[in-house]
PyMOL Python script that loads the backbone (N, CA, C, O; Angstrom):
from pymol import cmd

cmd.read_pdbstr("""\
ATOM      1  N   MET A   1       0.529  -0.329  18.682  1.00  0.00           N
ATOM      2  CA  MET A   1       1.096   0.947  17.691  1.00  0.00           C
ATOM      3  C   MET A   1      -0.094   0.255  16.383  1.00  0.00           C
ATOM      4  O   MET A   1      -0.338  -0.891  16.006  1.00  0.00           O
ATOM      5  N   PRO A   2      -0.625   1.652  15.982  1.00  0.00           N
ATOM      6  CA  PRO A   2      -1.487   0.982  14.632  1.00  0.00           C
ATOM      7  C   PRO A   2      -0.698   0.599  13.640  1.00  0.00           C
ATOM      8  O   PRO A   2       0.532   0.536  13.642  1.00  0.00           O
ATOM      9  N   LYS A   3      -1.599   0.295  12.616  1.00  0.00           N
ATOM     10  CA  LYS A   3      -0.404  -0.623  11.648  1.00  0.00           C
ATOM     11  C   LYS A   3      -1.127   0.313   9.968  1.00  0.00           C
ATOM     12  O   LYS A   3      -2.268   0.499   9.547  1.00  0.00           O
ATOM     13  N   ARG A   4       0.112   0.640   9.515  1.00  0.00           N
ATOM     14  CA  ARG A   4      -0.186   1.703   8.653  1.00  0.00           C
ATOM     15  C   ARG A   4      -0.738   1.234   7.476  1.00  0.00           C
ATOM     16  O   ARG A   4      -0.540   0.036   7.271  1.00  0.00           O
ATOM     17  N   ILE A   5      -1.400   1.862   6.608  1.00  0.00           N
ATOM     18  CA  ILE A   5      -2.113   1.345   5.242  1.00  0.00           C
ATOM     19  C   ILE A   5      -1.755   2.486   4.317  1.00  0.00           C
ATOM     20  O   ILE A   5      -1.814   3.707   4.462  1.00  0.00           O
ATOM     21  N   LEU A   6      -1.397   1.774   3.403  1.00  0.00           N
ATOM     22  CA  LEU A   6      -1.068   3.118   2.141  1.00  0.00           C
ATOM     23  C   LEU A   6      -1.594   2.303   0.719  1.00  0.00           C
ATOM     24  O   LEU A   6      -1.487   1.094   0.512  1.00  0.00           O
ATOM     25  N   GLN A   7      -2.228   3.389  -0.247  1.00  0.00           N
ATOM     26  CA  GLN A   7      -2.631   3.583  -1.076  1.00  0.00           C
ATOM     27  C   GLN A   7      -1.317   3.063  -2.631  1.00  0.00           C
ATOM     28  O   GLN A   7      -0.167   3.406  -2.903  1.00  0.00           O
ATOM     29  N   GLY A   8      -2.153   2.277  -3.163  1.00  0.00           N
ATOM     30  CA  GLY A   8      -1.652   1.934  -4.499  1.00  0.00           C
ATOM     31  C   GLY A   8      -2.149   1.482  -5.615  1.00  0.00           C
ATOM     32  O   GLY A   8      -3.348   1.473  -5.896  1.00  0.00           O
ATOM     33  N   VAL A   9      -0.909   0.938  -6.562  1.00  0.00           N
ATOM     34  CA  VAL A   9      -1.380   0.442  -7.729  1.00  0.00           C
ATOM     35  C   VAL A   9      -0.790  -0.997  -8.245  1.00  0.00           C
ATOM     36  O   VAL A   9       0.406  -1.287  -8.266  1.00  0.00           O
ATOM     37  N   VAL A  10      -2.050  -1.977  -8.722  1.00  0.00           N
ATOM     38  CA  VAL A  10      -1.123  -3.233  -8.717  1.00  0.00           C
ATOM     39  C   VAL A  10      -0.200  -3.100  -9.804  1.00  0.00           C
ATOM     40  O   VAL A  10      -0.505  -2.387 -10.760  1.00  0.00           O
ATOM     41  N   THR A  11       1.242  -3.895  -9.752  1.00  0.00           N
ATOM     42  CA  THR A  11       1.814  -3.403 -11.518  1.00  0.00           C
ATOM     43  C   THR A  11       2.406  -5.073 -11.633  1.00  0.00           C
ATOM     44  O   THR A  11       3.349  -5.291 -12.393  1.00  0.00           O
ATOM     45  N   SER A  12       1.889  -6.024 -10.963  1.00  0.00           N
ATOM     46  CA  SER A  12       2.401  -7.863 -11.440  1.00  0.00           C
ATOM     47  C   SER A  12       1.205  -8.261 -10.416  1.00  0.00           C
ATOM     48  O   SER A  12       1.091  -7.915  -9.240  1.00  0.00           O
ATOM     49  N   ASP A  13       0.342  -9.086 -11.192  1.00  0.00           N
ATOM     50  CA  ASP A  13       0.692 -10.266 -10.428  1.00  0.00           C
ATOM     51  C   ASP A  13       0.339 -11.493 -10.673  1.00  0.00           C
ATOM     52  O   ASP A  13      -0.589 -12.257 -10.410  1.00  0.00           O
ATOM     53  N   LEU A  14       1.741 -11.479 -11.488  1.00  0.00           N
ATOM     54  CA  LEU A  14       2.109 -13.002 -11.821  1.00  0.00           C
ATOM     55  C   LEU A  14       1.924 -14.367 -10.515  1.00  0.00           C
ATOM     56  O   LEU A  14       1.893 -15.551 -10.852  1.00  0.00           O
ATOM     57  N   ASN A  15       1.856 -14.082  -9.587  1.00  0.00           N
ATOM     58  CA  ASN A  15       2.669 -14.734  -8.694  1.00  0.00           C
ATOM     59  C   ASN A  15       1.561 -15.435  -7.648  1.00  0.00           C
ATOM     60  O   ASN A  15       1.110 -14.572  -6.897  1.00  0.00           O
ATOM     61  N   GLU A  16       1.085 -16.566  -7.432  1.00  0.00           N
ATOM     62  CA  GLU A  16       0.062 -17.277  -6.932  1.00  0.00           C
ATOM     63  C   GLU A  16      -0.052 -16.436  -5.467  1.00  0.00           C
ATOM     64  O   GLU A  16       0.939 -16.171  -4.787  1.00  0.00           O
ATOM     65  N   GLN A  17      -1.511 -16.045  -5.082  1.00  0.00           N
ATOM     66  CA  GLN A  17      -1.455 -15.050  -3.607  1.00  0.00           C
ATOM     67  C   GLN A  17      -0.970 -13.889  -3.418  1.00  0.00           C
ATOM     68  O   GLN A  17      -1.386 -13.209  -2.479  1.00  0.00           O
ATOM     69  N   THR A  18       0.083 -13.388  -4.337  1.00  0.00           N
ATOM     70  CA  THR A  18       0.837 -12.120  -4.296  1.00  0.00           C
ATOM     71  C   THR A  18       0.391 -11.069  -4.719  1.00  0.00           C
ATOM     72  O   THR A  18      -0.753 -11.266  -5.128  1.00  0.00           O
ATOM     73  N   VAL A  19       0.866  -9.478  -4.902  1.00  0.00           N
ATOM     74  CA  VAL A  19       0.548  -8.744  -6.124  1.00  0.00           C
ATOM     75  C   VAL A  19       1.729  -7.910  -5.983  1.00  0.00           C
ATOM     76  O   VAL A  19       2.165  -7.882  -4.831  1.00  0.00           O
ATOM     77  N   THR A  20       2.320  -7.272  -6.779  1.00  0.00           N
ATOM     78  CA  THR A  20       3.114  -6.211  -5.997  1.00  0.00           C
ATOM     79  C   THR A  20       2.378  -4.760  -6.494  1.00  0.00           C
ATOM     80  O   THR A  20       2.045  -4.414  -7.628  1.00  0.00           O
ATOM     81  N   VAL A  21       2.254  -4.039  -5.173  1.00  0.00           N
ATOM     82  CA  VAL A  21       1.783  -2.744  -5.471  1.00  0.00           C
ATOM     83  C   VAL A  21       2.892  -1.630  -5.394  1.00  0.00           C
ATOM     84  O   VAL A  21       3.782  -1.713  -4.548  1.00  0.00           O
ATOM     85  N   SER A  22       2.808  -0.290  -6.539  1.00  0.00           N
ATOM     86  CA  SER A  22       3.727   0.484  -6.182  1.00  0.00           C
ATOM     87  C   SER A  22       2.640   1.614  -5.807  1.00  0.00           C
ATOM     88  O   SER A  22       1.514   1.971  -6.151  1.00  0.00           O
ATOM     89  N   VAL A  23       3.649   1.959  -4.900  1.00  0.00           N
ATOM     90  CA  VAL A  23       3.036   3.283  -3.662  1.00  0.00           C
ATOM     91  C   VAL A  23       3.480   4.223  -4.193  1.00  0.00           C
ATOM     92  O   VAL A  23       4.470   4.017  -4.894  1.00  0.00           O
ATOM     93  N   GLU A  24       3.087   5.271  -4.119  1.00  0.00           N
ATOM     94  CA  GLU A  24       3.344   6.693  -4.746  1.00  0.00           C
ATOM     95  C   GLU A  24       3.306   7.417  -3.667  1.00  0.00           C
ATOM     96  O   GLU A  24       2.285   7.321  -2.985  1.00  0.00           O
ATOM     97  N   ARG A  25       4.667   8.561  -3.100  1.00  0.00           N
ATOM     98  CA  ARG A  25       4.398   9.764  -2.280  1.00  0.00           C
ATOM     99  C   ARG A  25       5.369  10.755  -2.652  1.00  0.00           C
ATOM    100  O   ARG A  25       6.490  10.606  -3.138  1.00  0.00           O
ATOM    101  N   ARG A  26       4.541  12.119  -2.237  1.00  0.00           N
ATOM    102  CA  ARG A  26       4.840  13.245  -2.902  1.00  0.00           C
ATOM    103  C   ARG A  26       5.172  13.826  -1.454  1.00  0.00           C
ATOM    104  O   ARG A  26       4.613  13.616  -0.378  1.00  0.00           O
ATOM    105  N   PHE A  27       6.399  14.724  -1.821  1.00  0.00           N
ATOM    106  CA  PHE A  27       7.061  16.034  -1.109  1.00  0.00           C
ATOM    107  C   PHE A  27       7.909  16.831  -1.299  1.00  0.00           C
ATOM    108  O   PHE A  27       8.775  16.728  -2.167  1.00  0.00           O
ATOM    109  N   LYS A  28       7.771  17.850  -0.426  1.00  0.00           N
ATOM    110  CA  LYS A  28       8.450  19.177  -1.060  1.00  0.00           C
ATOM    111  C   LYS A  28      10.348  18.858  -0.973  1.00  0.00           C
ATOM    112  O   LYS A  28      10.801  18.698   0.161  1.00  0.00           O
ATOM    113  N   HIS A  29      10.806  18.824  -1.530  1.00  0.00           N
ATOM    114  CA  HIS A  29      11.906  19.129  -1.544  1.00  0.00           C
ATOM    115  C   HIS A  29      12.269  20.551  -0.766  1.00  0.00           C
ATOM    116  O   HIS A  29      11.730  21.640  -0.965  1.00  0.00           O
ATOM    117  N   PRO A  30      13.604  20.164   0.416  1.00  0.00           N
ATOM    118  CA  PRO A  30      13.619  21.087   1.785  1.00  0.00           C
ATOM    119  C   PRO A  30      14.588  22.055   1.362  1.00  0.00           C
ATOM    120  O   PRO A  30      14.930  22.788   2.290  1.00  0.00           O
ATOM    121  N   VAL A  31      15.364  22.393  -0.171  1.00  0.00           N
ATOM    122  CA  VAL A  31      15.765  22.969  -0.224  1.00  0.00           C
ATOM    123  C   VAL A  31      14.886  24.152  -1.396  1.00  0.00           C
ATOM    124  O   VAL A  31      14.675  25.340  -1.154  1.00  0.00           O
ATOM    125  N   MET A  32      14.557  23.530  -2.450  1.00  0.00           N
ATOM    126  CA  MET A  32      14.002  23.725  -3.615  1.00  0.00           C
ATOM    127  C   MET A  32      13.073  24.167  -3.544  1.00  0.00           C
ATOM    128  O   MET A  32      12.794  25.198  -4.155  1.00  0.00           O
ATOM    129  N   GLN A  33      12.132  23.449  -2.652  1.00  0.00           N
ATOM    130  CA  GLN A  33      10.631  23.203  -2.326  1.00  0.00           C
ATOM    131  C   GLN A  33       9.863  22.783  -3.872  1.00  0.00           C
ATOM    132  O   GLN A  33       8.646  22.602  -3.923  1.00  0.00           O
ATOM    133  N   LYS A  34      10.436  22.704  -4.661  1.00  0.00           N
ATOM    134  CA  LYS A  34       9.632  21.178  -5.707  1.00  0.00           C
ATOM    135  C   LYS A  34       9.022  20.500  -5.128  1.00  0.00           C
ATOM    136  O   LYS A  34       9.386  20.237  -3.982  1.00  0.00           O
ATOM    137  N   THR A  35       7.583  19.799  -5.767  1.00  0.00           N
ATOM    138  CA  THR A  35       7.408  18.361  -5.485  1.00  0.00           C
ATOM    139  C   THR A  35       7.718  17.805  -5.946  1.00  0.00           C
ATOM    140  O   THR A  35       7.405  18.003  -7.120  1.00  0.00           O
ATOM    141  N   ILE A  36       8.362  16.899  -5.797  1.00  0.00           N
ATOM    142  CA  ILE A  36       9.169  15.311  -5.798  1.00  0.00           C
ATOM    143  C   ILE A  36       7.800  14.214  -5.878  1.00  0.00           C
ATOM    144  O   ILE A  36       6.722  14.066  -5.303  1.00  0.00           O
ATOM    145  N   ARG A  37       8.372  13.744  -6.674  1.00  0.00           N
ATOM    146  CA  ARG A  37       7.491  11.911  -6.682  1.00  0.00           C
ATOM    147  C   ARG A  37       8.037  10.710  -6.415  1.00  0.00           C
ATOM    148  O   ARG A  37       8.147  10.298  -7.570  1.00  0.00           O
ATOM    149  N   ARG A  38       8.435   9.897  -5.773  1.00  0.00           N
ATOM    150  CA  ARG A  38       9.093   8.956  -5.414  1.00  0.00           C
ATOM    151  C   ARG A  38       8.069   7.654  -5.675  1.00  0.00           C
ATOM    152  O   ARG A  38       6.918   7.850  -6.067  1.00  0.00           O
ATOM    153  N   CYS A  39       8.507   6.519  -5.461  1.00  0.00           N
ATOM    154  CA  CYS A  39       7.802   5.309  -6.600  1.00  0.00           C
ATOM    155  C   CYS A  39       8.481   4.123  -5.465  1.00  0.00           C
ATOM    156  O   CYS A  39       9.710   4.178  -5.447  1.00  0.00           O
ATOM    157  N   LYS A  40       7.724   2.809  -4.291  1.00  0.00           N
ATOM    158  CA  LYS A  40       8.287   2.218  -3.687  1.00  0.00           C
ATOM    159  C   LYS A  40       7.450   0.641  -4.116  1.00  0.00           C
ATOM    160  O   LYS A  40       6.221   0.618  -4.186  1.00  0.00           O
ATOM    161  N   LYS A  41       8.052  -0.258  -4.303  1.00  0.00           N
ATOM    162  CA  LYS A  41       6.935  -1.641  -4.763  1.00  0.00           C
ATOM    163  C   LYS A  41       6.812  -2.646  -3.562  1.00  0.00           C
ATOM    164  O   LYS A  41       7.851  -3.203  -3.209  1.00  0.00           O
ATOM    165  N   TYR A  42       5.996  -2.847  -3.099  1.00  0.00           N
ATOM    166  CA  TYR A  42       5.668  -3.542  -1.600  1.00  0.00           C
ATOM    167  C   TYR A  42       5.022  -5.056  -2.448  1.00  0.00           C
ATOM    168  O   TYR A  42       4.331  -5.061  -3.467  1.00  0.00           O
ATOM    169  N   ARG A  43       5.428  -6.076  -1.777  1.00  0.00           N
ATOM    170  CA  ARG A  43       4.697  -7.464  -2.301  1.00  0.00           C
ATOM    171  C   ARG A  43       3.828  -7.309  -1.580  1.00  0.00           C
ATOM    172  O   ARG A  43       4.277  -6.613  -0.670  1.00  0.00           O
ATOM    173  N   ALA A  44       2.450  -7.606  -1.334  1.00  0.00           N
ATOM    174  CA  ALA A  44       1.244  -7.759  -0.500  1.00  0.00           C
ATOM    175  C   ALA A  44       0.299  -9.382  -1.125  1.00  0.00           C
ATOM    176  O   ALA A  44      -0.247  -9.671  -2.190  1.00  0.00           O
ATOM    177  N   HIS A  45       0.418  -9.802  -0.368  1.00  0.00           N
ATOM    178  CA  HIS A  45      -1.101 -11.003   0.443  1.00  0.00           C
ATOM    179  C   HIS A  45      -2.153 -10.922  -0.656  1.00  0.00           C
ATOM    180  O   HIS A  45      -2.599  -9.783  -0.512  1.00  0.00           O
ATOM    181  N   ASP A  46      -2.643 -11.349  -1.422  1.00  0.00           N
ATOM    182  CA  ASP A  46      -3.920 -11.644  -1.689  1.00  0.00           C
ATOM    183  C   ASP A  46      -4.650 -12.897  -1.914  1.00  0.00           C
ATOM    184  O   ASP A  46      -5.160 -13.141  -3.007  1.00  0.00           O
ATOM    185  N   GLU A  47      -4.705 -13.560  -1.089  1.00  0.00           N
ATOM    186  CA  GLU A  47      -5.848 -14.704  -0.571  1.00  0.00           C
ATOM    187  C   GLU A  47      -6.128 -15.468  -1.761  1.00  0.00           C
ATOM    188  O   GLU A  47      -5.552 -16.529  -2.003  1.00  0.00           O
ATOM    189  N   ARG A  48      -7.211 -14.826  -2.690  1.00  0.00           N
ATOM    190  CA  ARG A  48      -8.183 -14.946  -3.560  1.00  0.00           C
ATOM    191  C   ARG A  48      -7.545 -14.813  -4.948  1.00  0.00           C
ATOM    192  O   ARG A  48      -8.288 -15.061  -5.897  1.00  0.00           O
ATOM    193  N   ASN A  49      -6.673 -14.568  -5.126  1.00  0.00           N
ATOM    194  CA  ASN A  49      -5.680 -14.318  -6.680  1.00  0.00           C
ATOM    195  C   ASN A  49      -7.242 -12.872  -7.358  1.00  0.00           C
ATOM    196  O   ASN A  49      -7.797 -13.022  -8.447  1.00  0.00           O
ATOM    197  N   SER A  50      -7.513 -11.929  -6.590  1.00  0.00           N
ATOM    198  CA  SER A  50      -8.793 -11.291  -7.023  1.00  0.00           C
ATOM    199  C   SER A  50      -7.894  -9.992  -7.773  1.00  0.00           C
ATOM    200  O   SER A  50      -8.503  -9.326  -8.610  1.00  0.00           O
ATOM    201  N   PHE A  51      -7.099  -9.799  -7.605  1.00  0.00           N
ATOM    202  CA  PHE A  51      -6.920  -8.316  -8.070  1.00  0.00           C
ATOM    203  C   PHE A  51      -5.958  -8.340  -9.037  1.00  0.00           C
ATOM    204  O   PHE A  51      -4.950  -8.924  -8.639  1.00  0.00           O
ATOM    205  N   LYS A  52      -5.861  -7.825 -10.439  1.00  0.00           N
ATOM    206  CA  LYS A  52      -5.389  -7.358 -11.279  1.00  0.00           C
ATOM    207  C   LYS A  52      -4.424  -6.797 -11.734  1.00  0.00           C
ATOM    208  O   LYS A  52      -3.748  -6.737 -10.707  1.00  0.00           O
ATOM    209  N   ILE A  53      -3.614  -6.164 -12.766  1.00  0.00           N
ATOM    210  CA  ILE A  53      -2.699  -5.483 -12.564  1.00  0.00           C
ATOM    211  C   ILE A  53      -3.785  -4.081 -13.566  1.00  0.00           C
ATOM    212  O   ILE A  53      -4.458  -4.023 -14.595  1.00  0.00           O
ATOM    213  N   GLY A  54      -3.304  -3.054 -12.291  1.00  0.00           N
ATOM    214  CA  GLY A  54      -4.212  -1.594 -12.827  1.00  0.00           C
ATOM    215  C   GLY A  54      -5.004  -1.359 -12.204  1.00  0.00           C
ATOM    216  O   GLY A  54      -5.632  -0.304 -12.295  1.00  0.00           O
ATOM    217  N   ASP A  55      -5.206  -2.145 -11.477  1.00  0.00           N
ATOM    218  CA  ASP A  55      -6.269  -1.994  -9.974  1.00  0.00           C
ATOM    219  C   ASP A  55      -5.592  -1.269  -8.580  1.00  0.00           C
ATOM    220  O   ASP A  55      -4.624  -1.799  -8.034  1.00  0.00           O
ATOM    221  N   ASN A  56      -6.354   0.326  -7.921  1.00  0.00           N
ATOM    222  CA  ASN A  56      -6.233   0.510  -7.345  1.00  0.00           C
ATOM    223  C   ASN A  56      -6.758   0.011  -5.562  1.00  0.00           C
ATOM    224  O   ASN A  56      -7.862   0.352  -5.140  1.00  0.00           O
ATOM    225  N   VAL A  57      -6.072  -0.563  -4.961  1.00  0.00           N
ATOM    226  CA  VAL A  57      -5.749  -1.343  -3.765  1.00  0.00           C
ATOM    227  C   VAL A  57      -5.408  -0.314  -2.563  1.00  0.00           C
ATOM    228  O   VAL A  57      -5.033   0.854  -2.657  1.00  0.00           O
ATOM    229  N   ARG A  58      -5.544  -0.754  -1.910  1.00  0.00           N
ATOM    230  CA  ARG A  58      -5.376  -0.296  -0.198  1.00  0.00           C
ATOM    231  C   ARG A  58      -4.576  -1.544   0.404  1.00  0.00           C
ATOM    232  O   ARG A  58      -5.105  -2.654   0.334  1.00  0.00           O
ATOM    233  N   ILE A  59      -3.519  -1.418   0.899  1.00  0.00           N
ATOM    234  CA  ILE A  59      -2.115  -2.243   1.806  1.00  0.00           C
ATOM    235  C   ILE A  59      -2.455  -1.720   3.222  1.00  0.00           C
ATOM    236  O   ILE A  59      -2.611  -0.553   3.582  1.00  0.00           O
ATOM    237  N   ILE A  60      -2.556  -3.193   4.144  1.00  0.00           N
ATOM    238  CA  ILE A  60      -2.108  -2.806   5.506  1.00  0.00           C
ATOM    239  C   ILE A  60      -0.678  -3.686   5.506  1.00  0.00           C
ATOM    240  O   ILE A  60      -0.249  -4.344   4.557  1.00  0.00           O
ATOM    241  N   GLU A  61      -0.037  -3.516   6.867  1.00  0.00           N
ATOM    242  CA  GLU A  61       0.749  -3.635   7.568  1.00  0.00           C
ATOM    243  C   GLU A  61       0.251  -5.292   8.339  1.00  0.00           C
ATOM    244  O   GLU A  61      -0.643  -5.276   9.185  1.00  0.00           O
ATOM    245  N   CYS A  62       1.068  -6.928   7.859  1.00  0.00           N
ATOM    246  CA  CYS A  62       0.766  -7.880   8.739  1.00  0.00           C
ATOM    247  C   CYS A  62       2.096  -8.070   9.036  1.00  0.00           C
ATOM    248  O   CYS A  62       3.185  -7.648   8.647  1.00  0.00           O
ATOM    249  N   ALA A  63       1.420  -9.269  10.301  1.00  0.00           N
ATOM    250  CA  ALA A  63       3.119 -10.469  10.405  1.00  0.00           C
ATOM    251  C   ALA A  63       3.458 -10.716   9.118  1.00  0.00           C
ATOM    252  O   ALA A  63       2.720 -10.659   8.134  1.00  0.00           O
ATOM    253  N   PRO A  64       5.053 -11.102   9.187  1.00  0.00           N
ATOM    254  CA  PRO A  64       5.336 -11.883   7.720  1.00  0.00           C
ATOM    255  C   PRO A  64       4.552 -13.123   7.295  1.00  0.00           C
ATOM    256  O   PRO A  64       3.916 -13.783   8.118  1.00  0.00           O
ATOM    257  N   ARG A  65       4.608 -13.439   5.956  1.00  0.00           N
ATOM    258  CA  ARG A  65       4.148 -14.159   5.402  1.00  0.00           C
ATOM    259  C   ARG A  65       4.669 -15.065   4.750  1.00  0.00           C
ATOM    260  O   ARG A  65       4.222 -16.183   4.494  1.00  0.00           O
ATOM    261  N   SER A  66       6.301 -14.266   4.270  1.00  0.00           N
ATOM    262  CA  SER A  66       7.171 -15.102   3.158  1.00  0.00           C
ATOM    263  C   SER A  66       8.326 -14.313   3.648  1.00  0.00           C
ATOM    264  O   SER A  66       8.251 -13.436   4.508  1.00  0.00           O
ATOM    265  N   LYS A  67       9.395 -14.693   3.035  1.00  0.00           N
ATOM    266  CA  LYS A  67      10.625 -13.492   3.021  1.00  0.00           C
ATOM    267  C   LYS A  67      10.410 -12.181   2.356  1.00  0.00           C
ATOM    268  O   LYS A  67      11.316 -11.363   2.199  1.00  0.00           O
ATOM    269  N   SER A  68       9.307 -12.027   2.009  1.00  0.00           N
ATOM    270  CA  SER A  68       9.353 -10.519   1.069  1.00  0.00           C
ATOM    271  C   SER A  68       8.051 -10.225   1.537  1.00  0.00           C
ATOM    272  O   SER A  68       7.776  -9.044   1.747  1.00  0.00           O
ATOM    273  N   LYS A  69       7.434 -10.863   1.682  1.00  0.00           N
ATOM    274  CA  LYS A  69       5.756 -10.534   1.742  1.00  0.00           C
ATOM    275  C   LYS A  69       5.554 -10.016   3.508  1.00  0.00           C
ATOM    276  O   LYS A  69       5.571 -10.759   4.490  1.00  0.00           O
ATOM    277  N   ARG A  70       5.347  -8.348   3.474  1.00  0.00           N
ATOM    278  CA  ARG A  70       4.942  -7.582   5.021  1.00  0.00           C
ATOM    279  C   ARG A  70       3.696  -7.198   5.120  1.00  0.00           C
ATOM    280  O   ARG A  70       3.343  -6.848   6.246  1.00  0.00           O
ATOM    281  N   TRP A  71       2.965  -7.160   4.319  1.00  0.00           N
ATOM    282  CA  TRP A  71       1.301  -6.718   3.801  1.00  0.00           C
ATOM    283  C   TRP A  71       0.823  -7.311   3.407  1.00  0.00           C
ATOM    284  O   TRP A  71       1.372  -8.300   2.923  1.00  0.00           O
ATOM    285  N   GLU A  72      -0.579  -7.128   3.331  1.00  0.00           N
ATOM    286  CA  GLU A  72      -1.799  -8.004   2.717  1.00  0.00           C
ATOM    287  C   GLU A  72      -3.089  -6.980   1.882  1.00  0.00           C
ATOM    288  O   GLU A  72      -3.415  -5.886   2.343  1.00  0.00           O
ATOM    289  N   VAL A  73      -3.489  -7.357   1.060  1.00  0.00           N
ATOM    290  CA  VAL A  73      -4.541  -6.515   0.348  1.00  0.00           C
ATOM    291  C   VAL A  73      -5.215  -6.383   1.111  1.00  0.00           C
ATOM    292  O   VAL A  73      -5.533  -7.397   1.732  1.00  0.00           O
ATOM    293  N   LEU A  74      -5.872  -4.959   1.543  1.00  0.00           N
ATOM    294  CA  LEU A  74      -7.086  -4.654   2.631  1.00  0.00           C
ATOM    295  C   LEU A  74      -8.234  -4.325   1.463  1.00  0.00           C
ATOM    296  O   LEU A  74      -9.071  -5.205   1.663  1.00  0.00           O
ATOM    297  N   GLU A  75      -8.633  -3.636   0.517  1.00  0.00           N
ATOM    298  CA  GLU A  75      -9.826  -3.509  -0.273  1.00  0.00           C
ATOM    299  C   GLU A  75      -9.280  -3.192  -1.843  1.00  0.00           C
ATOM    300  O   GLU A  75      -8.168  -3.524  -2.253  1.00  0.00           O
ATOM    301  N   ALA A  76     -10.085  -2.631  -2.460  1.00  0.00           N
ATOM    302  CA  ALA A  76      -9.725  -2.161  -3.475  1.00  0.00           C
ATOM    303  C   ALA A  76     -10.131  -0.616  -3.473  1.00  0.00           C
ATOM    304  O   ALA A  76      -9.857   0.096  -4.439  1.00  0.00           O
TER     305      ALA A  76
END
""", "prot")
cmd.dss("prot")
cmd.show_as("cartoon", "prot")
cmd.util.cbc("prot")
cmd.orient("prot")
């Protein structure tokens, strides 16, 4: 099964080797047909602490690295 790749914005880089990435998805409401925006935060592994708040990054699924980290930063 291929690994999912998501794109989002770094919202926090306070923890060591970890960034919080906010991913936004857009979809049409099934009845109203209005475009709706939903955001979800993912904690991703950042080996070199190279990403800062506001950076656009792509994250990819990986094996669990901690209790909350199931993603790692692929590139900027």
